[in-house]
C-alpha positions in Angstrom: 28.4 -1.4 28.9 27.4 -5.0 29.3 26.6 -5.0 33.0 25.4 -8.6 33.3 27.4 -11.3 35.0 30.3 -9.2 36.2 32.2 -10.6 39.2 31.8 -9.2 42.7 33.3 -10.7 45.8 35.3 -7.5 46.6 33.2 -6.8 49.8 33.2 -9.4 52.5 31.4 -8.4 55.7 32.1 -11.9 57.2 35.7 -13.1 57.9 36.5 -16.7 57.0 36.3 -17.5 60.7 32.9 -15.8 60.9 31.5 -17.8 58.1 32.7 -21.1 59.7 31.3 -20.0 63.1 27.9 -19.1 61.6 27.8 -22.3 59.5 28.5 -24.5 62.6 25.9 -22.6 64.7 23.3 -23.3 61.9 24.1 -27.0 61.9 23.7 -26.9 65.7 20.3 -25.2 65.4 19.1 -27.9 63.0 20.4 -30.7 65.2 19.3 -29.4 68.6 16.4 -27.0 68.0 15.1 -28.3 64.7 12.3 -26.9 62.7 8.5 -27.1 63.0 5.9 -27.5 60.3 2.3 -26.7 59.5 -0.4 -29.4 59.0 -0.6 -31.0 55.6 3.1 -31.9 55.1 2.9 -35.6 56.1 4.4 -36.8 52.9 7.4 -34.4 53.2 7.9 -35.3 56.9 7.7 -39.0 56.0 10.4 -38.4 53.3 12.6 -36.7 55.8 12.1 -39.5 58.4 13.1 -42.1 55.8 16.2 -40.1 55.0 17.3 -40.2 58.7 15.8 -37.0 60.2 14.4 -37.3 63.7 10.7 -36.6 63.8 8.7 -35.7 66.9 5.2 -35.7 65.5 3.6 -34.8 68.8 5.5 -31.5 68.9 5.6 -31.2 65.1 9.4 -31.0 65.2 12.0 -32.1 62.7 15.7 -32.4 63.7 18.5 -33.0 61.2 21.8 -34.6 61.8 24.9 -32.8 60.5 25.6 -35.7 58.2 22.2 -35.6 56.6 22.4 -31.9 55.9 26.0 -32.1 54.5 25.1 -35.1 52.3 22.0 -33.4 50.8 23.3 -29.9 50.4 26.3 -31.3 48.5 23.9 -32.6 45.8 22.6 -29.1 45.0 24.0 -27.7 41.7 26.8 -25.1 42.1 25.7 -23.6 38.7 22.2 -22.6 37.8 21.5 -20.9 34.5 18.2 -18.9 34.2 17.5 -18.5 30.5 16.0 -15.6 28.6 13.9 -16.0 25.5 15.6 -13.0 23.8 18.9 -14.9 23.7 20.8 -11.9 25.1 20.0 -12.0 28.8 20.8 -15.6 30.0 21.9 -15.4 33.7 24.8 -17.6 34.7 24.6 -17.8 38.4 28.0 -19.1 39.5 30.7 -18.1 41.9 30.6 -14.3 42.3 28.7 -13.4 39.1 26.3 -10.6 39.7 22.8 -10.0 38.3 20.3 -7.4 39.5 16.6 -7.1 38.7 13.1 -6.3 39.9 11.1 -8.0 42.7 8.4 -7.5 45.2 4.7 -7.9 45.5 3.6 -4.3 45.7 -0.1 -3.6 45.8 0.1 0.1 44.9 1.7 2.1 42.1 2.4 5.8 41.8 0.5 6.8 38.7 2.8 8.0 36.0 0.6 11.0 35.2 -0.8 12.0 38.6 2.0 10.9 40.8 -0.7 9.6 43.3 -0.8 6.1 44.7 -3.5 3.7 43.4 -4.0 -0.1 43.4 -1.8 -1.8 40.9 -3.4 -3.6 37.9 -2.6 -6.4 35.4 -2.0 -3.7 32.8 0.4 -2.0 35.1 2.4 -5.2 35.4 2.5 -5.5 31.6 3.7 -1.9 31.3 6.4 -2.3 33.9 7.6 -5.4 32.0 7.8 -3.4 28.8 9.7 -0.7 30.7 12.2 -3.2 32.2 12.7 -4.9 28.8 14.2 -1.6 27.5 16.3 -0.8 30.5 19.7 -2.4 29.9 21.0 -2.6 33.4 18.0 -4.4 34.8 18.9 -8.0 34.1 15.7 -9.9 34.8 12.0 -9.4 35.5 10.6 -10.7 38.8 6.9 -9.7 39.1 7.1 -6.4 41.0 3.4 -5.8 41.7 0.2 -7.7 42.3 -2.7 -7.3 39.8 -5.5 -6.3 42.2 -8.1 -6.1 39.5 -8.4 -9.8 38.6 -10.0 -12.8 40.4 -7.6 -14.8 42.5 -8.4 -18.0 40.6 -7.0 -16.4 37.4 -4.0 -14.7 39.1 -1.1 -17.1 38.4 -1.6 -17.7 34.7 -2.4 -14.1 34.0 0.5 -12.7 35.9 3.0 -15.0 34.1 1.3 -14.2 30.8 1.6 -10.5 31.3 5.3 -10.9 32.2 6.1 -13.2 29.2 4.3 -10.9 26.8 6.1 -7.8 28.0 9.8 -8.9 28.1 12.2 -11.4 26.7 14.3 -11.3 29.9 14.0 -14.1 32.4 10.7 -14.1 34.3 10.3 -15.2 38.0 7.4 -15.0 40.3 5.6 -16.8 43.1 2.5 -18.8 42.5 -0.6 -19.4 44.7 -1.0 -23.2 44.4 0.2 -26.4 42.7 -2.7 -26.2 40.1 -1.6 -22.7 39.2 2.0 -23.9 38.8 1.0 -26.6 36.4 -1.0 -24.1 34.3 2.0 -21.8 34.2 4.3 -24.7 33.1 1.8 -25.7 30.4 1.7 -22.1 29.1 5.5 -21.7 29.2 5.9 -25.0 27.4 3.8 -23.6 24.6 6.3 -20.9 24.1 9.3 -23.2 24.6 8.1 -25.8 22.1 7.4 -28.5 24.7 8.0 -29.4 28.3 11.3 -31.0 27.6 12.6 -27.9 25.9 11.4 -25.8 28.8 13.2 -28.1 31.3 16.4 -27.9 29.2 16.3 -24.1 29.1 13.9 -22.7 31.7 13.1 -19.1 31.0 10.7 -19.0 34.0 11.4 -19.7 37.7 9.4 -19.7 40.9 9.8 -18.1 44.3 8.7 -20.3 47.1 8.5 -18.7 50.6 8.8 -22.2 52.1 10.0 -21.0 55.5 8.0 -18.9 57.9 10.7 -17.5 60.2 11.6 -18.5 62.7 12.2 -22.2 61.7 8.7 -23.2 60.4 7.8 -24.9 57.1 4.8 -23.4 55.2 2.6 -26.2 53.8 1.5 -24.5 50.6 4.9 -23.1 49.6 6.8 -26.2 50.5 4.5 -28.3 48.3 5.0 -25.8 45.4 8.7 -25.9 46.0 8.8 -29.7 45.8 6.6 -29.8 42.7 9.0 -27.3 41.0 11.9 -29.7 41.9 10.0 -32.6 40.2 9.3 -30.5 37.1 12.8 -29.2 36.7 11.8 -25.5 37.2 14.4 -23.5 39.1 13.2 -22.3 42.5 14.3 -19.6 44.9 14.0 -20.7 48.5 12.8 -17.4 49.9 13.0 -16.8 53.6 12.9 -13.3 55.0 13.4 -13.0 58.8 13.3 -9.5 60.4 15.9 -9.0 63.1 14.3 -8.2 66.4 11.0 -9.7 65.3 11.2 -13.1 63.5 15.0 -13.5 64.1 17.5 -12.4 66.8 18.2 -8.7 67.1 21.8 -9.2 66.1 23.0 -9.6 62.6 25.0 -12.8 63.2 22.1 -14.4 65.1 19.8 -13.5 62.2 22.3 -15.0 59.7 22.7 -18.2 61.7 18.9 -18.8 61.9 18.5 -18.0 58.2 21.4 -20.2 57.1 19.7 -23.0 59.1 16.4 -22.4 57.4 18.1 -22.4 54.0 20.0 -25.7 54.5 16.8 -27.4 55.7 15.0 -26.2 52.5 17.9 -27.3 50.3 17.8 -30.7 52.0 14.1 -31.1 51.3 14.6 -30.1 47.6 17.5 -32.6 47.1 15.6 -35.4 48.7 12.7 -34.6 46.5 14.8 -34.6 43.3 18.6 -34.9 43.5 20.4 -32.0 41.6 17.2 -30.0 41.4 18.1 -26.4 40.4 17.7 -24.0 43.2 18.8 -20.7 44.6 19.8 -20.2 48.3 17.1 -17.6 49.1 18.1 -15.8 52.2 16.7 -12.3 52.5 17.6 -10.9 56.0 15.9 -7.7 57.0 15.2 -5.5 60.0 12.2 -4.7 62.1 11.3 -1.2 63.0 11.3 -1.6 66.7 9.0 1.5 67.1 6.3 0.2 64.8 7.2 -3.5 64.3 7.0 -2.8 60.5 9.6 -3.8 58.0 12.7 -1.6 57.4 14.0 -2.1 53.9 16.4 0.7 53.5 18.9 0.2 56.4 22.5 0.0 55.5 22.6 -3.2 57.6 20.3 -4.8 55.1 23.0 -4.3 52.5 25.6 -5.8 54.9 23.6 -8.8 55.8 22.6 -9.5 52.2 26.2 -9.4 51.1 27.0 -11.8 53.9 24.2 -14.1 52.5 26.3 -14.6 49.4 29.3 -15.6 51.5 27.2 -18.2 53.3 25.7 -19.6 50.1 29.2 -19.7 48.5 30.4 -21.6 51.6 28.1 -24.5 50.7 28.7 -24.0 47.0 25.1 -23.0 46.0 24.1 -19.8 44.0 22.1 -17.3 45.9 19.1 -15.1 45.6 18.8 -12.1 47.9 17.7 -8.5 48.2 19.0 -5.0 47.4 17.5 -1.7 46.4 14.7 -1.4 49.0 13.8 1.9 50.5 11.4 3.2 53.2 10.9 6.4 51.2 7.3 6.9 49.8 8.3 8.5 46.5 11.4 8.8 44.3 13.4 11.3 46.4 16.8 11.7 47.9 16.2 9.2 50.7 15.2 6.6 48.1 18.4 7.4 46.2 20.9 6.9 49.1 19.1 3.9 50.6 19.0 2.1 47.2 22.5 3.0 46.2 24.0 1.7 49.4 22.3 -1.7 49.4 22.7 -2.2 45.6 26.4 -1.3 45.7 27.1 -3.5 48.8 25.2 -6.5 47.3 27.0 -6.1 43.9 30.4 -5.7 45.5 29.6 -8.7 47.7 29.1 -10.9 44.6 25.4 -11.9 45.1 24.2 -13.8 42.1 20.6 -12.8 41.8 19.5 -9.7 43.6 15.8 -8.9 43.4 14.0 -5.8 44.6 16.8 -3.8 43.0 14.6 -1.7 40.8 11.3 0.1 41.2 10.4 -0.5 44.9 9.3 2.1 47.3 7.7 2.2 50.8 9.2 -1.0 52.0 7.9 -3.1 49.1 4.3 -1.7 49.3 4.6 0.6 46.2 6.3 0.8 42.8 6.7 3.7 40.5 7.5 3.6 36.7 10.0 6.4 37.0 11.8 4.6 39.9 12.7 1.8 37.6 14.4 4.3 35.3 16.3 5.8 38.2 17.3 2.4 39.6 18.5 1.3 36.2 21.0 4.1 36.5 22.0 3.1 40.0 22.5 -0.5 39.0 24.5 0.5 36.0 26.8 2.6 38.1 27.2 -0.3 40.7 28.1 -2.7 37.9 30.6 -0.2 36.5 32.4 -0.4 39.9 32.7 -4.2 39.4 34.5 -3.7 36.1 37.4 -2.1 37.9 40.1 -0.1 36.2 41.9 -1.7 33.2 45.6 -1.3 33.2 47.3 -2.4 29.9 49.6 -0.6 27.4 46.7 1.0 25.5 44.8 2.2 28.6 48.0 3.4 30.2 48.5 5.7 27.2 52.2 6.3 27.5 52.6 7.0 23.8 49.6 9.4 23.9 51.1 11.3 26.9 54.4 11.6 25.1 52.8 12.7 21.8 50.7 15.4 23.4 53.6 16.5 25.6 53.7 19.0 28.5 51.0 21.7 28.4 49.2 19.9 25.6 45.6 19.0 25.2 44.1 15.5 24.9 40.6 16.5 23.6 41.2 15.8 19.9 43.6 12.9 20.3 42.4 9.7 18.5 42.9 7.9 21.8 40.3 10.1 23.4 37.9 9.5 20.6 38.4 5.8 21.0 37.6 5.6 24.7 35.3 8.5 25.4 32.1 6.4 25.2 33.5 3.2 26.7 35.8 4.2 29.6 33.2 5.9 31.6 29.6 5.1 32.6 27.1 6.2 30.0 23.8 7.4 31.5 20.4 6.3 30.4 19.5 10.0 30.3 18.2 10.4 33.8 21.3 12.0 35.2 21.6 15.7 34.4 25.1 16.9 33.5 24.3 20.1 31.8 25.4 23.5 33.0 22.7 25.5 34.8 21.8 27.6 31.8 21.2 24.5 29.6 19.2 22.9 32.5 17.0 25.9 32.8 16.4 26.0 29.1 15.3 22.4 29.2 12.6 23.2 31.8 14.6 23.0 35.1 13.4 19.4 35.5 14.4 17.4 38.5 15.4 13.7 38.5 11.9 12.4 38.9 10.5 14.5 36.0 13.4 13.4 33.8 12.7 9.7 34.7 9.0 10.1 34.0 9.7 11.4 30.6 12.0 8.5 29.8 9.4 6.1 31.0 6.7 7.8 28.9 8.9 7.6 25.8 9.5 3.9 26.3 5.9 3.0 26.9 4.8 5.0 23.9 7.1 3.1 21.6 6.1 0.1 19.5 5.4 -3.1 21.5 7.7 -6.1 20.9 5.6 -9.2 20.1 7.3 -11.6 22.6 4.3 -14.0 22.3 3.7 -14.9 18.6 0.1 -14.4 17.5 -0.7 -18.1 16.8 0.6 -19.1 20.3 -1.2 -16.2 21.9 -4.4 -17.4 20.3 -3.8 -20.9 21.6 -3.1 -19.6 25.1 -6.3 -17.6 25.1 -8.3 -20.7 24.0 -6.8 -22.8 26.8 -6.6 -20.2 29.6 -8.7 -17.3 30.8 -6.4 -14.6 29.7 -7.6 -11.2 30.9 -5.0 -8.8 29.5 
């Protein structure tokens, strides 16, 4: 089943009136309350002042008129295509088209052999990319873990190198600074055949956490965001408030604040470079009010992230958001139900680019190779829901029913042979459907063990050379490649 780019939009947690009310509240927030900013953004603030924003430099406060926001937001492209080098996994982010993939910045991985947590490494990142490359329902590869074994100065280029070497799917990640961004663009251009070719079909994109909720611009990330705009690299405007901590306790209050942050970010991008490709990057979450930590697996996260697509669609901009997080510490039943709920709600909502959808555990702190296999299955099932039920003459099978007749059997009918592998979801092998006797003969393996075996088999297979040897050599001569 081709599960990429199916249409959602069949779950709408916000009514049309609710969308309008939140949108109007967000415009009021930007007009009345405004946003603040860190030191070092004088050029950006000057650009906003020239465009008509009201600047209170003494209080470090920027206020936006409704007209300014509407004018600039309208310039953002309604369609963004994130390309893949393999030619099979281009992501058309328009309307309610749904794509799900990896995400996060985990610093731990559950070792595939011992099952114990340990710091994640550059080689782990490469192996996870190879794994995702072979899992058909995971549509893109957003860096899921941080290589803790390399110097910070070499982080950006090595992280993108490992991802691009591992998979032909679209690659996204954050970067540490503008210098790192330019090195990444130079490296990607070597693969693309030049910077203009990369700009025409960008197979990399960048997350910029430009907003520190509530309502504050981050200097480093805002600068990176604007440089991506200038270079034609698609950017996700990540902002992740936690209700009860960095946003109001209520869902609608969190959405109103987040929508304001997003429209401010979009305005900055479009003033920097009109029609710059971007993704509305709202990631609403929840605070654990007992510990003040992040809660990733709540069903309300699924509801709010589905609402994010509605708000992004209201201003005609494709969106990036979150699904598939869990507070579970290992691939267990809790991980299953928390992931399934938020993935299904996000997919049914029509979100265009859902990261965190595969591999994550422990509220983004940990990944596990086997979890990617399990989540590929969950994503595939969610996308099957989006296909709906086909009703036409052949699927309705009136002639077949008549030919088999009362008390007959459909098992050997040609119609059954025709549809037995396409009408129903085909597992990647992690779901057990054997009878107990067969299951026992196979070793009585549970889901996690089956997923581990699938992961081991994929990682033991021959590597696909996504970076040709001559380009690889040129990269190693230009950059300090550590993989």
